[in-house]
VOGU-3710 file (C-alpha; in Angstrom, 3 decimals, decimal comma):
1> xxxxxxxxxx> 4,427/-22,910/-5,731  8,133/-23,752/-5,580  8,954/-22,471/-2,069  11,561/-20,153/-3,555  11,603/-18,083/-0,366  11,158/-20,796/2,239  12,192/-19,720/5,747  13,068/-16,182/4,590  12,073/-13,185/6,715  10,890/-10,490/4,315
11> xxxxxxxxxx> 9,848/-6,912/5,045  7,670/-5,128/2,477  7,092/-1,394/2,814  3,893/0,322/1,603  2,305/-3,109/1,556  -1,281/-2,177/2,435  -4,013/-2,002/-0,164  -4,295/-3,564/-3,608  -1,126/-2,440/-5,371  2,314/-3,873/-6,036
21> xxxxxxxxxx> 3,264/-3,901/-2,344  0,517/-6,231/-1,185  0,759/-8,368/-4,337  4,467/-8,798/-3,577  3,839/-9,659/0,061  1,287/-12,277/-0,995  3,588/-13,826/-3,606  6,436/-13,974/-1,085  4,168/-15,715/1,409  3,045/-18,165/-1,271
31> xxxxxxxxxx> 6,730/-18,974/-1,855  7,217/-19,862/1,799  8,416/-16,567/3,295  7,476/-15,122/6,649  6,398/-11,623/5,708  6,327/-8,445/7,767  4,008/-5,752/6,426  4,597/-2,044/6,821  2,591/0,981/5,756  1,597/4,408/7,068
41> xxxxxxxxxx> -2,141/3,709/6,785  -3,159/1,882/9,960  -6,616/0,651/8,902  -5,499/-0,614/5,502  -2,431/-2,206/7,064  -4,609/-4,180/9,477  -6,933/-5,284/6,687  -3,991/-6,400/4,563  -2,529/-8,355/7,475  -5,848/-10,135/7,981
51> xxxxxxxxxx> -5,927/-11,079/4,299  -2,311/-12,266/4,245  -2,938/-14,416/7,323  -4,992/-16,715/5,099  -1,873/-17,408/3,014  0,730/-17,518/5,790  -1,402/-19,505/8,233  -0,677/-16,919/10,905  -1,192/-13,181/11,080  1,947/-11,348/9,935
61> xxxxxxxxxx> 3,751/-8,847/12,114  2,918/-5,288/11,075  4,743/-1,992/11,568  3,289/1,456/11,031  5,893/3,540/9,257  6,121/6,822/7,394  9,347/6,502/5,406  9,935/10,264/5,597  10,666/9,841/9,328  13,992/8,163/10,156
71> xxxxxxxxxx> 12,826/7,330/13,673  9,841/5,413/12,312  12,060/3,637/9,781  14,449/2,518/12,524  11,520/1,365/14,667  10,148/-0,657/11,735  13,433/-2,518/11,317  13,661/-3,055/15,066  10,167/-4,568/15,055  11,337/-7,134/12,493
81> xxxxxxxxxx> 14,321/-8,090/14,648  12,233/-8,310/17,815  9,698/-10,553/16,115  11,992/-12,778/14,049  15,597/-12,203/15,103  16,861/-11,390/11,626  16,012/-9,857/8,248  16,648/-11,675/4,987  14,989/-9,434/2,395  13,837/-5,814/2,335
91> xxxxxxxxxx> 11,474/-4,777/-0,444  11,342/-0,992/-0,771  7,957/-0,303/-2,298  7,010/3,083/-0,805  6,612/5,782/-3,418  4,527/8,817/-4,285  3,598/10,141/-7,699  1,105/12,420/-9,413  0,838/14,377/-12,642  1,791/18,060/-12,583
101> xxxxxxxxxx> 3,319/20,132/-15,399  6,681/21,451/-14,250  5,661/25,077/-14,736  2,822/24,527/-12,230  4,790/22,427/-9,743  5,387/23,870/-6,297  8,524/23,310/-4,257  6,422/21,418/-1,726  5,015/19,041/-4,367  8,508/18,388/-5,734
111> xxxxxxxxxx> 10,009/17,865/-2,288  7,231/15,542/-1,097  7,636/13,148/-4,031  11,435/13,134/-3,704  11,254/12,666/0,079  8,960/9,632/-0,080  10,145/7,984/-3,278  13,898/8,560/-3,254  14,945/9,637/0,229  12,503/7,195/1,825
121> xxxxxxxxxx> 14,114/4,383/-0,139  17,510/5,595/1,021  16,412/5,731/4,678  15,049/2,188/4,627  18,082/0,878/2,743  20,504/2,570/5,125  18,814/1,113/8,207  18,472/-2,350/6,703  22,101/-2,465/5,577  23,298/-2,084/9,157
131> xxxxxxxxxx> 21,476/-5,346/9,934  22,406/-7,129/6,722  26,075/-6,152/6,962  26,249/-7,629/10,458  24,637/-10,831/9,152  26,857/-10,742/6,037  23,938/-11,841/3,934  20,679/-10,440/2,629  18,831/-8,917/-0,295  17,222/-5,549/-1,018
141> xxxxxxxxxx> 14,809/-5,034/-3,909  13,765/-1,498/-4,800  10,630/-0,613/-6,738  11,658/1,845/-9,422  10,058/2,757/-12,764  10,921/2,963/-16,447  10,405/6,706/-15,965  13,861/6,617/-14,430  15,086/6,806/-18,032  11,984/7,434/-20,169
151> xxxxxxxxxx> 10,247/10,796/-20,500  6,587/11,499/-19,778  4,789/14,809/-19,457  3,753/15,817/-15,966  6,141/13,403/-14,272  9,291/15,475/-13,704  9,299/14,962/-9,931  8,466/11,255/-10,050  10,884/10,544/-12,912  13,682/12,389/-11,130
161> xxxxxxxxxx> 12,991/10,405/-7,971  13,016/7,080/-9,796  16,212/7,963/-11,664  17,659/8,592/-8,219  16,424/5,202/-7,005  18,218/3,583/-9,935  21,477/5,386/-9,119  21,086/4,600/-5,419  20,555/0,932/-6,261  23,699/0,703/-8,373
171> xxxxxxxxxx> 25,979/2,589/-5,972  24,721/0,901/-2,815  25,051/-2,494/-4,500  28,771/-1,983/-5,030  29,247/-1,066/-1,374  27,139/-4,002/-0,171  28,745/-6,691/-2,313  31,718/-7,184/-0,010  29,279/-8,018/2,796  27,444/-10,651/0,743
181> xxxxxxxxxx> 24,407/-8,408/0,295  22,662/-7,960/-3,068  20,655/-4,878/-4,131  18,579/-4,729/-7,315  15,492/-2,915/-8,564  12,465/-3,557/-10,720  11,290/-0,866/-13,124  7,681/-1,379/-14,233  6,294/0,600/-17,157  2,625/0,447/-16,158
191> xxxxxxxxxx> 0,962/-1,719/-13,504  -2,764/-1,127/-13,132  -4,232/-0,827/-9,645  -6,894/1,407/-8,051  -4,460/4,072/-6,829  -3,538/4,999/-10,407  -7,090/6,144/-11,022  -6,639/8,705/-8,245  -3,606/10,332/-9,871  -4,353/9,959/-13,595
201> xxxxxxxxxx> -7,444/10,393/-15,731  -9,029/7,452/-17,589  -7,934/9,082/-20,854  -4,299/9,278/-19,761  -4,326/5,674/-18,525  -5,903/4,459/-21,762  -3,259/6,269/-23,788  -0,502/4,747/-21,650  -1,962/1,260/-22,104  -2,093/1,767/-25,870
211> xxxxxxxxxx> 1,693/2,157/-25,904  2,235/-1,265/-24,348  2,995/-4,073/-26,791  0,248/-6,253/-25,310  -2,219/-3,380/-25,331  -2,725/-3,539/-21,590  -1,058/-2,692/-18,323  0,684/-5,284/-16,196  -1,098/-6,610/-13,131  0,532/-6,027/-9,728
221> xxxxxxxxxx> 1,084/-9,789/-9,553  3,155/-9,735/-12,752  5,476/-7,168/-11,181  5,537/-9,161/-7,935  6,744/-12,248/-9,789  9,897/-10,414/-10,898  10,442/-9,074/-7,384  10,252/-12,642/-6,069  12,910/-13,657/-8,607  15,234/-10,880/-7,431
231> xxxxxxxxxx> 14,585/-11,739/-3,788  15,379/-15,438/-4,145  18,552/-17,372/-4,862  17,726/-17,789/-8,566  19,187/-14,305/-9,020  22,226/-14,979/-6,820  24,712/-13,436/-9,294  22,723/-10,256/-9,878  23,405/-7,022/-8,041  23,183/-3,360/-9,020
241> xxxxxxxxxx> 20,758/-4,237/-11,805  17,580/-2,399/-12,803  15,192/-4,931/-14,347  12,618/-3,406/-16,651  9,195/-5,070/-16,375  7,663/-3,651/-19,475  6,102/-4,396/-22,838  6,288/-0,782/-23,951  7,379/0,022/-27,479  8,717/3,409/-28,683
//
C-alpha cells in the first residue's frame, strides 16, 4: 500500500457487515488511516471492529448511530473528537433501498428511504462541516448511485434519494470550498454484497449484471478504491463531483 491516508482520522458510517462501508473502512486503514466505525447494528459493529483491528493494529473506536436521529449523529461526531481530537474525512455510506413499484409504494416506505439515504447524509454532513469549517480543512465523500440519473423500475424512492445526494454534494461543495473543505460522491452502478440478495431476487440481480460491460458486478473493494482516491490528496482539485463507478452500457 502507498499510505495515501497516513495519519488521517476517518469516520465511516454504516460500516458494519460485508458491504461497501466495511470495505472502505478496511481500505482506508490499509492506506494508513485511523478509522472510526459507525453503524446502527451493535453486534455487527463490534464484529467489524474486531476484524478491522487486525489491519489497524488496534481496535478502532466505534459509535452506534441511527442517521435518522440528529442527536445520535451529533454524538457520533463528538465521539470522534473525544477519541482523536479532530476529523479529517467523513464517508457517508448509510443508505436504504428496496424494490417497490410506485403504484404499490406507501408514504412510510418512501419517507423511510428518503430519511436514511438523503436526509441522513445531510444530517451527517451538516454536523461534520461545523468541525471541518473550524479546522479549515477536511474531506467528505458521499456514497451515491448511478440511479441518481438512470432509471430503473421499482426504484423511485431510492433513485430520488440518490439524485438528492448528488445535488446536496454539489451545493454543499460550493459552500465548503471557501473553508478548504472538499465534498465529492461516488456513484456505483452495481456492487455485489450479501445485502443485495435481501432486497432483490437472483433473477433481477442476474439481469442487472448482464447490463454491465464486464458481465459482472463490482466488488465492494472496487468501489472502496475510488472512495480512497476521493478521500486522499490525489484528488485535491476535485470538489462537487459525482464520480460514476460503473461499466454499464445502455
